[in-house]
C-alpha positions, 0 to 999 in steps of 0.5 A: 434635712435635704439641701432643698429645705435648708434655707426654710425657717428652721434652717434659720435658727440653726444658722442664728445658733451657730453665728451666736457660738462663733460669736460669742466664742470669738469674744472669750478669744479676744481677752486670751489674744490680748493677754498673748495666749495661743488660744485666741479668737479663731480657737475660741470661736470654733470650739464654741461653735463646734459644740454647739454644731455637735449639739444641734446634730444630736438635737436633729437626730433625735428627733428636731426641734418641734416648735413648743419643746426642744426634744432632748433624748438620751443620744443628745445627752450622750453627745453633750458628754462626748463633748466635755470629754474631748474638750477636756483631751483637748484642754489637757494638750494646753497645759504645760509644766516647766520646772515647778511652774505650770501654765495654760490652765486658765486657757483650757479651763477657757476652752472647756467653759466655751464648750459649755457655751456652745452646747447652751447655744445649740440647745436654744439656751441663749440667756445661759450662754451669753451670761455664762460668757460674760461671767467668763469675760470677767473670770478673764479680766476683773478676776486676773486684776484682783488676783494679781493685787491679792499677789502683790499683797502676799509678797509685800506681805512675807517681805515684811516679816523677813 
């Protein structure tokens, strides 16, 4: 794809994919920022958009997007696998051990999901990406609330048995 054809029809879809990935990633990062975590809107947005970019590059290098079906080759599958491994490495750097307490696991898992959302968008699976984002937001918010209630119940149960 040369610069003169960049603003033609198929390029708009690529730009839309990158923008959608950025927005979905940022929506995941908003919750993390509110929770006071180090990885927030910018980190999540960049991870999601970066994953989408690498998938788009893989698809384009493998023959591009056809009008009827997506060209999915072994090359684009290898790029997707590399994204998963690379994000795993980044996620490992987010996990901290202090004494017996572990922190950063939810953020690392969220970054991993954000990369998956970006990859889904890169392949054109918009509905899958949106539903996954909604489920991840549910996990970040509603499950956090439920988990804290369960922990409080368990602590009160332990205190009653002492």
